[in-house]
CHARMM internal coordinates of N, CA and C (Angstrom, degrees):
IC EDIT
DIST 1 N 1 CA 1.4352
DIST 1 CA 1 C 1.5214
ANGL 1 N 1 CA 1 C 109.41
DIST 1 C 2 N 1.2805
ANGL 1 CA 1 C 2 N 116.37
DIHE 1 N 1 CA 1 C 2 N 128.81
DIST 2 N 2 CA 1.4899
ANGL 1 C 2 N 2 CA 121.26
DIHE 1 CA 1 C 2 N 2 CA 179.41
DIST 2 CA 2 C 1.5621
ANGL 2 N 2 CA 2 C 107.83
DIHE 1 C 2 N 2 CA 2 C -99.73
DIST 2 C 3 N 1.3230
ANGL 2 CA 2 C 3 N 113.31
DIHE 2 N 2 CA 2 C 3 N 116.02
DIST 3 N 3 CA 1.4753
ANGL 2 C 3 N 3 CA 118.37
DIHE 2 CA 2 C 3 N 3 CA 175.32
DIST 3 CA 3 C 1.5156
ANGL 3 N 3 CA 3 C 110.78
DIHE 2 C 3 N 3 CA 3 C -124.40
DIST 3 C 4 N 1.2974
ANGL 3 CA 3 C 4 N 115.83
DIHE 3 N 3 CA 3 C 4 N 147.62
DIST 4 N 4 CA 1.4484
ANGL 3 C 4 N 4 CA 121.61
DIHE 3 CA 3 C 4 N 4 CA 179.05
DIST 4 CA 4 C 1.5485
ANGL 4 N 4 CA 4 C 109.10
DIHE 3 C 4 N 4 CA 4 C -84.07
DIST 4 C 5 N 1.3535
ANGL 4 CA 4 C 5 N 115.65
DIHE 4 N 4 CA 4 C 5 N 115.06
DIST 5 N 5 CA 1.4825
ANGL 4 C 5 N 5 CA 120.66
DIHE 4 CA 4 C 5 N 5 CA 179.48
DIST 5 CA 5 C 1.5223
ANGL 5 N 5 CA 5 C 111.46
DIHE 4 C 5 N 5 CA 5 C -102.64
DIST 5 C 6 N 1.3725
ANGL 5 CA 5 C 6 N 118.34
DIHE 5 N 5 CA 5 C 6 N 11.83
DIST 6 N 6 CA 1.4134
ANGL 5 C 6 N 6 CA 122.21
DIHE 5 CA 5 C 6 N 6 CA 175.86
DIST 6 CA 6 C 1.5376
ANGL 6 N 6 CA 6 C 107.58
DIHE 5 C 6 N 6 CA 6 C -63.31
DIST 6 C 7 N 1.3379
ANGL 6 CA 6 C 7 N 112.78
DIHE 6 N 6 CA 6 C 7 N 125.64
DIST 7 N 7 CA 1.4845
ANGL 6 C 7 N 7 CA 118.78
DIHE 6 CA 6 C 7 N 7 CA -177.89
DIST 7 CA 7 C 1.4602
ANGL 7 N 7 CA 7 C 116.74
DIHE 6 C 7 N 7 CA 7 C 76.13
DIST 7 C 8 N 1.3354
ANGL 7 CA 7 C 8 N 115.86
DIHE 7 N 7 CA 7 C 8 N 10.01
DIST 8 N 8 CA 1.5007
ANGL 7 C 8 N 8 CA 119.31
DIHE 7 CA 7 C 8 N 8 CA -176.90
DIST 8 CA 8 C 1.5145
ANGL 8 N 8 CA 8 C 108.91
DIHE 7 C 8 N 8 CA 8 C -62.91
DIST 8 C 9 N 1.3053
ANGL 8 CA 8 C 9 N 115.29
DIHE 8 N 8 CA 8 C 9 N 151.19
DIST 9 N 9 CA 1.4594
ANGL 8 C 9 N 9 CA 125.76
DIHE 8 CA 8 C 9 N 9 CA 177.05
DIST 9 CA 9 C 1.5408
ANGL 9 N 9 CA 9 C 107.92
DIHE 8 C 9 N 9 CA 9 C -93.35
DIST 9 C 10 N 1.2913
ANGL 9 CA 9 C 10 N 118.69
DIHE 9 N 9 CA 9 C 10 N 104.16
DIST 10 N 10 CA 1.4294
ANGL 9 C 10 N 10 CA 122.25
DIHE 9 CA 9 C 10 N 10 CA -178.37
DIST 10 CA 10 C 1.5500
ANGL 10 N 10 CA 10 C 111.13
DIHE 9 C 10 N 10 CA 10 C -99.51
DIST 10 C 11 N 1.3427
ANGL 10 CA 10 C 11 N 115.23
DIHE 10 N 10 CA 10 C 11 N 136.43
DIST 11 N 11 CA 1.4380
ANGL 10 C 11 N 11 CA 120.71
DIHE 10 CA 10 C 11 N 11 CA 179.63
DIST 11 CA 11 C 1.5032
ANGL 11 N 11 CA 11 C 111.60
DIHE 10 C 11 N 11 CA 11 C -130.90
DIST 11 C 12 N 1.3185
ANGL 11 CA 11 C 12 N 118.17
DIHE 11 N 11 CA 11 C 12 N 155.50
DIST 12 N 12 CA 1.4403
ANGL 11 C 12 N 12 CA 122.25
DIHE 11 CA 11 C 12 N 12 CA 171.79
DIST 12 CA 12 C 1.5007
ANGL 12 N 12 CA 12 C 111.11
DIHE 11 C 12 N 12 CA 12 C -128.44
DIST 12 C 13 N 1.2735
ANGL 12 CA 12 C 13 N 116.04
DIHE 12 N 12 CA 12 C 13 N 162.59
DIST 13 N 13 CA 1.4615
ANGL 12 C 13 N 13 CA 121.68
DIHE 12 CA 12 C 13 N 13 CA -175.93
DIST 13 CA 13 C 1.5314
ANGL 13 N 13 CA 13 C 108.29
DIHE 12 C 13 N 13 CA 13 C -63.88
DIST 13 C 14 N 1.3480
ANGL 13 CA 13 C 14 N 110.05
DIHE 13 N 13 CA 13 C 14 N 145.36
DIST 14 N 14 CA 1.5001
ANGL 13 C 14 N 14 CA 116.61
DIHE 13 CA 13 C 14 N 14 CA 172.68
DIST 14 CA 14 C 1.5080
ANGL 14 N 14 CA 14 C 113.08
DIHE 13 C 14 N 14 CA 14 C -63.01
DIST 14 C 15 N 1.3746
ANGL 14 CA 14 C 15 N 117.05
DIHE 14 N 14 CA 14 C 15 N -21.99
DIST 15 N 15 CA 1.4563
ANGL 14 C 15 N 15 CA 123.23
DIHE 14 CA 14 C 15 N 15 CA -179.96
DIST 15 CA 15 C 1.4918
ANGL 15 N 15 CA 15 C 112.39
DIHE 14 C 15 N 15 CA 15 C -82.67
DIST 15 C 16 N 1.2798
ANGL 15 CA 15 C 16 N 117.49
DIHE 15 N 15 CA 15 C 16 N 3.10
DIST 16 N 16 CA 1.4908
ANGL 15 C 16 N 16 CA 119.14
DIHE 15 CA 15 C 16 N 16 CA -172.22
DIST 16 CA 16 C 1.5370
ANGL 16 N 16 CA 16 C 112.10
DIHE 15 C 16 N 16 CA 16 C -68.91
DIST 16 C 17 N 1.3122
ANGL 16 CA 16 C 17 N 117.50
DIHE 16 N 16 CA 16 C 17 N -33.21
DIST 17 N 17 CA 1.4674
ANGL 16 C 17 N 17 CA 119.48
DIHE 16 CA 16 C 17 N 17 CA -175.29
DIST 17 CA 17 C 1.5276
ANGL 17 N 17 CA 17 C 109.74
DIHE 16 C 17 N 17 CA 17 C 73.02
DIST 17 C 18 N 1.3424
ANGL 17 CA 17 C 18 N 111.45
DIHE 17 N 17 CA 17 C 18 N -166.24
DIST 18 N 18 CA 1.4648
ANGL 17 C 18 N 18 CA 116.29
DIHE 17 CA 17 C 18 N 18 CA -177.73
DIST 18 CA 18 C 1.4992
ANGL 18 N 18 CA 18 C 114.95
DIHE 17 C 18 N 18 CA 18 C -112.99
DIST 18 C 19 N 1.3578
ANGL 18 CA 18 C 19 N 118.19
DIHE 18 N 18 CA 18 C 19 N 22.52
DIST 19 N 19 CA 1.4212
ANGL 18 C 19 N 19 CA 120.79
DIHE 18 CA 18 C 19 N 19 CA -173.46
DIST 19 CA 19 C 1.5346
ANGL 19 N 19 CA 19 C 113.17
DIHE 18 C 19 N 19 CA 19 C -80.13
DIST 19 C 20 N 1.3104
ANGL 19 CA 19 C 20 N 117.60
DIHE 19 N 19 CA 19 C 20 N -8.18
DIST 20 N 20 CA 1.4575
ANGL 19 C 20 N 20 CA 122.14
DIHE 19 CA 19 C 20 N 20 CA 174.43
DIST 20 CA 20 C 1.5534
ANGL 20 N 20 CA 20 C 113.05
DIHE 19 C 20 N 20 CA 20 C 86.65
DIST 20 C 21 N 1.3341
ANGL 20 CA 20 C 21 N 118.83
DIHE 20 N 20 CA 20 C 21 N -6.92
DIST 21 N 21 CA 1.4516
ANGL 20 C 21 N 21 CA 121.14
DIHE 20 CA 20 C 21 N 21 CA 177.52
DIST 21 CA 21 C 1.5117
ANGL 21 N 21 CA 21 C 109.85
DIHE 20 C 21 N 21 CA 21 C -93.67
DIST 21 C 22 N 1.3092
ANGL 21 CA 21 C 22 N 115.13
DIHE 21 N 21 CA 21 C 22 N 72.13
DIST 22 N 22 CA 1.4708
ANGL 21 C 22 N 22 CA 120.75
DIHE 21 CA 21 C 22 N 22 CA -174.28
DIST 22 CA 22 C 1.5180
ANGL 22 N 22 CA 22 C 112.00
DIHE 21 C 22 N 22 CA 22 C -124.70
DIST 22 C 23 N 1.2944
ANGL 22 CA 22 C 23 N 113.27
DIHE 22 N 22 CA 22 C 23 N 152.87
DIST 23 N 23 CA 1.4824
ANGL 22 C 23 N 23 CA 116.30
DIHE 22 CA 22 C 23 N 23 CA 164.80
DIST 23 CA 23 C 1.4977
ANGL 23 N 23 CA 23 C 107.78
DIHE 22 C 23 N 23 CA 23 C -115.13
DIST 23 C 24 N 1.3064
ANGL 23 CA 23 C 24 N 115.30
DIHE 23 N 23 CA 23 C 24 N 157.78
DIST 24 N 24 CA 1.4737
ANGL 23 C 24 N 24 CA 121.78
DIHE 23 CA 23 C 24 N 24 CA -179.56
DIST 24 CA 24 C 1.5436
ANGL 24 N 24 CA 24 C 104.67
DIHE 23 C 24 N 24 CA 24 C -123.08
DIST 24 C 25 N 1.3326
ANGL 24 CA 24 C 25 N 113.68
DIHE 24 N 24 CA 24 C 25 N 148.08
DIST 25 N 25 CA 1.4404
ANGL 24 C 25 N 25 CA 120.94
DIHE 24 CA 24 C 25 N 25 CA 175.75
DIST 25 CA 25 C 1.5045
ANGL 25 N 25 CA 25 C 109.57
DIHE 24 C 25 N 25 CA 25 C -121.96
DIST 25 C 26 N 1.2718
ANGL 25 CA 25 C 26 N 115.67
DIHE 25 N 25 CA 25 C 26 N 156.50
DIST 26 N 26 CA 1.4896
ANGL 25 C 26 N 26 CA 123.73
DIHE 25 CA 25 C 26 N 26 CA 174.80
DIST 26 CA 26 C 1.4993
ANGL 26 N 26 CA 26 C 108.53
DIHE 25 C 26 N 26 CA 26 C -111.21
DIST 26 C 27 N 1.3227
ANGL 26 CA 26 C 27 N 117.80
DIHE 26 N 26 CA 26 C 27 N 106.96
DIST 27 N 27 CA 1.5192
ANGL 26 C 27 N 27 CA 118.11
DIHE 26 CA 26 C 27 N 27 CA -176.25
DIST 27 CA 27 C 1.5127
ANGL 27 N 27 CA 27 C 115.54
DIHE 26 C 27 N 27 CA 27 C -89.25
DIST 27 C 28 N 1.3303
ANGL 27 CA 27 C 28 N 115.63
DIHE 27 N 27 CA 27 C 28 N 21.74
DIST 28 N 28 CA 1.4484
ANGL 27 C 28 N 28 CA 120.47
DIHE 27 CA 27 C 28 N 28 CA -173.17
DIST 28 CA 28 C 1.5406
ANGL 28 N 28 CA 28 C 115.59
DIHE 27 C 28 N 28 CA 28 C -86.67
DIST 28 C 29 N 1.3029
ANGL 28 CA 28 C 29 N 117.47
DIHE 28 N 28 CA 28 C 29 N 0.66
DIST 29 N 29 CA 1.4462
ANGL 28 C 29 N 29 CA 120.25
DIHE 28 CA 28 C 29 N 29 CA -174.41
DIST 29 CA 29 C 1.5120
ANGL 29 N 29 CA 29 C 109.27
DIHE 28 C 29 N 29 CA 29 C -121.24
DIST 29 C 30 N 1.2973
ANGL 29 CA 29 C 30 N 115.56
DIHE 29 N 29 CA 29 C 30 N 140.03
DIST 30 N 30 CA 1.5091
ANGL 29 C 30 N 30 CA 118.36
DIHE 29 CA 29 C 30 N 30 CA -177.89
DIST 30 CA 30 C 1.5274
ANGL 30 N 30 CA 30 C 115.43
DIHE 29 C 30 N 30 CA 30 C -75.02
DIST 30 C 31 N 1.2954
ANGL 30 CA 30 C 31 N 117.17
DIHE 30 N 30 CA 30 C 31 N -35.19
DIST 31 N 31 CA 1.4674
ANGL 30 C 31 N 31 CA 117.73
DIHE 30 CA 30 C 31 N 31 CA -170.99
DIST 31 CA 31 C 1.5441
ANGL 31 N 31 CA 31 C 113.75
DIHE 30 C 31 N 31 CA 31 C -108.25
DIST 31 C 32 N 1.3148
ANGL 31 CA 31 C 32 N 117.07
DIHE 31 N 31 CA 31 C 32 N -12.23
DIST 32 N 32 CA 1.4696
ANGL 31 C 32 N 32 CA 119.76
DIHE 31 CA 31 C 32 N 32 CA 179.46
DIST 32 CA 32 C 1.5179
ANGL 32 N 32 CA 32 C 108.44
DIHE 31 C 32 N 32 CA 32 C -135.49
DIST 32 C 33 N 1.4005
ANGL 32 CA 32 C 33 N 114.70
DIHE 32 N 32 CA 32 C 33 N 160.28
DIST 33 N 33 CA 1.4232
ANGL 32 C 33 N 33 CA 122.10
DIHE 32 CA 32 C 33 N 33 CA 178.50
DIST 33 CA 33 C 1.5354
ANGL 33 N 33 CA 33 C 108.43
DIHE 32 C 33 N 33 CA 33 C -128.43
DIST 33 C 34 N 1.2927
ANGL 33 CA 33 C 34 N 119.98
DIHE 33 N 33 CA 33 C 34 N 104.75
DIST 34 N 34 CA 1.4637
ANGL 33 C 34 N 34 CA 122.14
DIHE 33 CA 33 C 34 N 34 CA 175.64
DIST 34 CA 34 C 1.5773
ANGL 34 N 34 CA 34 C 108.28
DIHE 33 C 34 N 34 CA 34 C -70.57
DIST 34 C 35 N 1.2798
ANGL 34 CA 34 C 35 N 114.76
DIHE 34 N 34 CA 34 C 35 N 137.18
DIST 35 N 35 CA 1.4878
ANGL 34 C 35 N 35 CA 121.43
DIHE 34 CA 34 C 35 N 35 CA 177.40
DIST 35 CA 35 C 1.4750
ANGL 35 N 35 CA 35 C 109.51
DIHE 34 C 35 N 35 CA 35 C -127.76
DIST 35 C 36 N 1.3755
ANGL 35 CA 35 C 36 N 119.40
DIHE 35 N 35 CA 35 C 36 N 139.03
DIST 36 N 36 CA 1.4696
ANGL 35 C 36 N 36 CA 120.96
DIHE 35 CA 35 C 36 N 36 CA 177.49
DIST 36 CA 36 C 1.5343
ANGL 36 N 36 CA 36 C 108.31
DIHE 35 C 36 N 36 CA 36 C -142.81
DIST 36 C 37 N 1.3051
ANGL 36 CA 36 C 37 N 113.90
DIHE 36 N 36 CA 36 C 37 N 166.87
DIST 37 N 37 CA 1.4567
ANGL 36 C 37 N 37 CA 124.06
DIHE 36 CA 36 C 37 N 37 CA 176.24
DIST 37 CA 37 C 1.5493
ANGL 37 N 37 CA 37 C 107.60
DIHE 36 C 37 N 37 CA 37 C -82.04
DIST 37 C 38 N 1.3809
ANGL 37 CA 37 C 38 N 115.95
DIHE 37 N 37 CA 37 C 38 N 122.82
DIST 38 N 38 CA 1.4498
ANGL 37 C 38 N 38 CA 118.25
DIHE 37 CA 37 C 38 N 38 CA -178.15
DIST 38 CA 38 C 1.5544
ANGL 38 N 38 CA 38 C 113.16
DIHE 37 C 38 N 38 CA 38 C -63.25
DIST 38 C 39 N 1.3131
ANGL 38 CA 38 C 39 N 116.33
DIHE 38 N 38 CA 38 C 39 N -25.35
DIST 39 N 39 CA 1.4930
ANGL 38 C 39 N 39 CA 120.74
DIHE 38 CA 38 C 39 N 39 CA 178.79
DIST 39 CA 39 C 1.5025
ANGL 39 N 39 CA 39 C 111.43
DIHE 38 C 39 N 39 CA 39 C -76.24
DIST 39 C 40 N 1.2964
ANGL 39 CA 39 C 40 N 119.95
DIHE 39 N 39 CA 39 C 40 N -13.19
DIST 40 N 40 CA 1.4715
ANGL 39 C 40 N 40 CA 121.75
DIHE 39 CA 39 C 40 N 40 CA -177.16
DIST 40 CA 40 C 1.5450
ANGL 40 N 40 CA 40 C 109.31
DIHE 39 C 40 N 40 CA 40 C -133.24
DIST 40 C 41 N 1.3891
ANGL 40 CA 40 C 41 N 119.23
DIHE 40 N 40 CA 40 C 41 N 63.34
DIST 41 N 41 CA 1.4488
ANGL 40 C 41 N 41 CA 120.23
DIHE 40 CA 40 C 41 N 41 CA -172.18
DIST 41 CA 41 C 1.5274
ANGL 41 N 41 CA 41 C 113.83
DIHE 40 C 41 N 41 CA 41 C -63.59
DIST 41 C 42 N 1.2912
ANGL 41 CA 41 C 42 N 118.44
DIHE 41 N 41 CA 41 C 42 N -20.23
DIST 42 N 42 CA 1.4561
ANGL 41 C 42 N 42 CA 121.35
DIHE 41 CA 41 C 42 N 42 CA 173.71
DIST 42 CA 42 C 1.5113
ANGL 42 N 42 CA 42 C 114.67
DIHE 41 C 42 N 42 CA 42 C -88.06
DIST 42 C 43 N 1.3499
ANGL 42 CA 42 C 43 N 117.12
DIHE 42 N 42 CA 42 C 43 N -4.45
DIST 43 N 43 CA 1.4461
ANGL 42 C 43 N 43 CA 120.88
DIHE 42 CA 42 C 43 N 43 CA -177.75
DIST 43 CA 43 C 1.5505
ANGL 43 N 43 CA 43 C 111.21
DIHE 42 C 43 N 43 CA 43 C -79.62
DIST 43 C 44 N 1.3034
ANGL 43 CA 43 C 44 N 115.38
DIHE 43 N 43 CA 43 C 44 N -167.47
DIST 44 N 44 CA 1.4596
ANGL 43 C 44 N 44 CA 119.84
DIHE 43 CA 43 C 44 N 44 CA -177.27
DIST 44 CA 44 C 1.5340
ANGL 44 N 44 CA 44 C 113.91
DIHE 43 C 44 N 44 CA 44 C -73.43
DIST 44 C 45 N 1.2565
ANGL 44 CA 44 C 45 N 116.49
DIHE 44 N 44 CA 44 C 45 N 158.02
DIST 45 N 45 CA 1.4531
ANGL 44 C 45 N 45 CA 122.58
DIHE 44 CA 44 C 45 N 45 CA 174.43
DIST 45 CA 45 C 1.4848
ANGL 45 N 45 CA 45 C 107.55
DIHE 44 C 45 N 45 CA 45 C -119.09
DIST 45 C 46 N 1.3163
ANGL 45 CA 45 C 46 N 117.00
DIHE 45 N 45 CA 45 C 46 N 137.76
DIST 46 N 46 CA 1.4449
ANGL 45 C 46 N 46 CA 126.90
DIHE 45 CA 45 C 46 N 46 CA 175.58
DIST 46 CA 46 C 1.5346
ANGL 46 N 46 CA 46 C 105.48
DIHE 45 C 46 N 46 CA 46 C -90.49
DIST 46 C 47 N 1.3436
ANGL 46 CA 46 C 47 N 117.26
DIHE 46 N 46 CA 46 C 47 N 132.43
DIST 47 N 47 CA 1.4493
ANGL 46 C 47 N 47 CA 118.31
DIHE 46 CA 46 C 47 N 47 CA 177.30
DIST 47 CA 47 C 1.5436
ANGL 47 N 47 CA 47 C 109.44
DIHE 46 C 47 N 47 CA 47 C -116.16
DIST 47 C 48 N 1.3295
ANGL 47 CA 47 C 48 N 114.59
DIHE 47 N 47 CA 47 C 48 N 123.66
DIST 48 N 48 CA 1.4607
ANGL 47 C 48 N 48 CA 119.44
DIHE 47 CA 47 C 48 N 48 CA 177.62
DIST 48 CA 48 C 1.4807
ANGL 48 N 48 CA 48 C 110.27
DIHE 47 C 48 N 48 CA 48 C -118.87
DIST 48 C 49 N 1.2872
ANGL 48 CA 48 C 49 N 118.29
DIHE 48 N 48 CA 48 C 49 N 161.44
DIST 49 N 49 CA 1.4481
ANGL 48 C 49 N 49 CA 122.33
DIHE 48 CA 48 C 49 N 49 CA 179.14
DIST 49 CA 49 C 1.5531
ANGL 49 N 49 CA 49 C 108.59
DIHE 48 C 49 N 49 CA 49 C -65.61
DIST 49 C 50 N 1.2664
ANGL 49 CA 49 C 50 N 118.21
DIHE 49 N 49 CA 49 C 50 N 148.00
DIST 50 N 50 CA 1.4522
ANGL 49 C 50 N 50 CA 124.02
DIHE 49 CA 49 C 50 N 50 CA 179.91
DIST 50 CA 50 C 1.5523
ANGL 50 N 50 CA 50 C 107.98
DIHE 49 C 50 N 50 CA 50 C -61.48
DIST 50 C 51 N 1.2977
ANGL 50 CA 50 C 51 N 118.00
DIHE 50 N 50 CA 50 C 51 N -36.76
DIST 51 N 51 CA 1.4547
ANGL 50 C 51 N 51 CA 122.36
DIHE 50 CA 50 C 51 N 51 CA 177.37
DIST 51 CA 51 C 1.5146
ANGL 51 N 51 CA 51 C 114.19
DIHE 50 C 51 N 51 CA 51 C -62.95
DIST 51 C 52 N 1.3637
ANGL 51 CA 51 C 52 N 113.87
DIHE 51 N 51 CA 51 C 52 N -44.71
DIST 52 N 52 CA 1.4677
ANGL 51 C 52 N 52 CA 120.38
DIHE 51 CA 51 C 52 N 52 CA 177.01
DIST 52 CA 52 C 1.5043
ANGL 52 N 52 CA 52 C 111.37
DIHE 51 C 52 N 52 CA 52 C -63.19
DIST 52 C 53 N 1.3834
ANGL 52 CA 52 C 53 N 116.14
DIHE 52 N 52 CA 52 C 53 N -42.08
DIST 53 N 53 CA 1.4371
ANGL 52 C 53 N 53 CA 119.01
DIHE 52 CA 52 C 53 N 53 CA -177.73
DIST 53 CA 53 C 1.5228
ANGL 53 N 53 CA 53 C 111.52
DIHE 52 C 53 N 53 CA 53 C -67.12
DIST 53 C 54 N 1.3671
ANGL 53 CA 53 C 54 N 116.43
DIHE 53 N 53 CA 53 C 54 N -40.39
DIST 54 N 54 CA 1.4521
ANGL 53 C 54 N 54 CA 121.95
DIHE 53 CA 53 C 54 N 54 CA 177.36
DIST 54 CA 54 C 1.5454
ANGL 54 N 54 CA 54 C 109.91
DIHE 53 C 54 N 54 CA 54 C -61.96
DIST 54 C 55 N 1.3612
ANGL 54 CA 54 C 55 N 118.42
DIHE 54 N 54 CA 54 C 55 N -38.54
DIST 55 N 55 CA 1.4573
ANGL 54 C 55 N 55 CA 120.01
DIHE 54 CA 54 C 55 N 55 CA 176.61
DIST 55 CA 55 C 1.5274
ANGL 55 N 55 CA 55 C 111.84
DIHE 54 C 55 N 55 CA 55 C -65.72
DIST 55 C 56 N 1.3609
ANGL 55 CA 55 C 56 N 115.73
DIHE 55 N 55 CA 55 C 56 N -39.75
DIST 56 N 56 CA 1.4365
ANGL 55 C 56 N 56 CA 119.77
DIHE 55 CA 55 C 56 N 56 CA 176.79
DIST 56 CA 56 C 1.5156
ANGL 56 N 56 CA 56 C 113.31
DIHE 55 C 56 N 56 CA 56 C -62.07
DIST 56 C 57 N 1.3077
ANGL 56 CA 56 C 57 N 118.10
DIHE 56 N 56 CA 56 C 57 N -45.56
DIST 57 N 57 CA 1.4667
ANGL 56 C 57 N 57 CA 123.10
DIHE 56 CA 56 C 57 N 57 CA 178.53
DIST 57 CA 57 C 1.5550
ANGL 57 N 57 CA 57 C 110.27
DIHE 56 C 57 N 57 CA 57 C -62.71
DIST 57 C 58 N 1.3209
ANGL 57 CA 57 C 58 N 114.74
DIHE 57 N 57 CA 57 C 58 N -42.92
DIST 58 N 58 CA 1.5094
ANGL 57 C 58 N 58 CA 117.48
DIHE 57 CA 57 C 58 N 58 CA 177.82
DIST 58 CA 58 C 1.5243
ANGL 58 N 58 CA 58 C 111.39
DIHE 57 C 58 N 58 CA 58 C -62.93
DIST 58 C 59 N 1.3328
ANGL 58 CA 58 C 59 N 115.36
DIHE 58 N 58 CA 58 C 59 N -38.76
DIST 59 N 59 CA 1.4997
ANGL 58 C 59 N 59 CA 118.73
DIHE 58 CA 58 C 59 N 59 CA 177.65
DIST 59 CA 59 C 1.4945
ANGL 59 N 59 CA 59 C 111.56
DIHE 58 C 59 N 59 CA 59 C -64.11
DIST 59 C 60 N 1.3524
ANGL 59 CA 59 C 60 N 118.70
DIHE 59 N 59 CA 59 C 60 N -37.75
DIST 60 N 60 CA 1.4380
ANGL 59 C 60 N 60 CA 121.58
DIHE 59 CA 59 C 60 N 60 CA 177.37
DIST 60 CA 60 C 1.5286
ANGL 60 N 60 CA 60 C 110.85
DIHE 59 C 60 N 60 CA 60 C -65.05
DIST 60 C 61 N 1.3139
ANGL 60 CA 60 C 61 N 114.00
DIHE 60 N 60 CA 60 C 61 N -44.36
DIST 61 N 61 CA 1.5343
ANGL 60 C 61 N 61 CA 118.60
DIHE 60 CA 60 C 61 N 61 CA -179.12
DIST 61 CA 61 C 1.5177
ANGL 61 N 61 CA 61 C 109.77
DIHE 60 C 61 N 61 CA 61 C -64.78
DIST 61 C 62 N 1.3483
ANGL 61 CA 61 C 62 N 115.81
DIHE 61 N 61 CA 61 C 62 N -32.72
DIST 62 N 62 CA 1.5217
ANGL 61 C 62 N 62 CA 119.22
DIHE 61 CA 61 C 62 N 62 CA -177.66
DIST 62 CA 62 C 1.5120
ANGL 62 N 62 CA 62 C 109.80
DIHE 61 C 62 N 62 CA 62 C -81.06
DIST 62 C 63 N 1.3280
ANGL 62 CA 62 C 63 N 120.82
DIHE 62 N 62 CA 62 C 63 N -9.23
DIST 63 N 63 CA 1.4568
ANGL 62 C 63 N 63 CA 121.39
DIHE 62 CA 62 C 63 N 63 CA -176.49
DIST 63 CA 63 C 1.4602
ANGL 63 N 63 CA 63 C 115.08
DIHE 62 C 63 N 63 CA 63 C 80.12
DIST 63 C 64 N 1.3985
ANGL 63 CA 63 C 64 N 117.87
DIHE 63 N 63 CA 63 C 64 N 21.46
DIST 64 N 64 CA 1.4223
ANGL 63 C 64 N 64 CA 122.84
DIHE 63 CA 63 C 64 N 64 CA -178.48
DIST 64 CA 64 C 1.5450
ANGL 64 N 64 CA 64 C 114.37
DIHE 63 C 64 N 64 CA 64 C -67.68
DIST 64 C 65 N 1.3476
ANGL 64 CA 64 C 65 N 115.40
DIHE 64 N 64 CA 64 C 65 N -17.09
DIST 65 N 65 CA 1.4487
ANGL 64 C 65 N 65 CA 120.67
DIHE 64 CA 64 C 65 N 65 CA -175.83
DIST 65 CA 65 C 1.5016
ANGL 65 N 65 CA 65 C 111.65
DIHE 64 C 65 N 65 CA 65 C -110.70
DIST 65 C 66 N 1.3423
ANGL 65 CA 65 C 66 N 117.30
DIHE 65 N 65 CA 65 C 66 N 12.64
DIST 66 N 66 CA 1.4554
ANGL 65 C 66 N 66 CA 119.45
DIHE 65 CA 65 C 66 N 66 CA -176.44
DIST 66 CA 66 C 1.5424
ANGL 66 N 66 CA 66 C 108.71
DIHE 65 C 66 N 66 CA 66 C 77.26
DIST 66 C 67 N 1.2756
ANGL 66 CA 66 C 67 N 113.55
DIHE 66 N 66 CA 66 C 67 N -160.15
DIST 67 N 67 CA 1.4806
ANGL 66 C 67 N 67 CA 119.08
DIHE 66 CA 66 C 67 N 67 CA 179.27
DIST 67 CA 67 C 1.4643
ANGL 67 N 67 CA 67 C 109.87
DIHE 66 C 67 N 67 CA 67 C -77.65
DIST 67 C 68 N 1.3532
ANGL 67 CA 67 C 68 N 114.43
DIHE 67 N 67 CA 67 C 68 N 117.83
DIST 68 N 68 CA 1.4742
ANGL 67 C 68 N 68 CA 122.32
DIHE 67 CA 67 C 68 N 68 CA 179.53
DIST 68 CA 68 C 1.4992
ANGL 68 N 68 CA 68 C 111.20
DIHE 67 C 68 N 68 CA 68 C -109.15
END
COOR INIT
IC SEED 1 N 1 CA 1 C
IC BUILD
């Protein structure tokens, strides 16, 4: 899916800290969630379905991936 991310509003978790190992997401789309590396804001963005991203976040909260 090709989406225009020019002027996108990127956010990162409040739990990210200042270590630089962060990802940012763009919450401005209903059906997809663009994700990028905060250290490379001009680099590529990975786009996943909103459903898959919600499942991923739920799995993190449930501890499915161990200590993250």
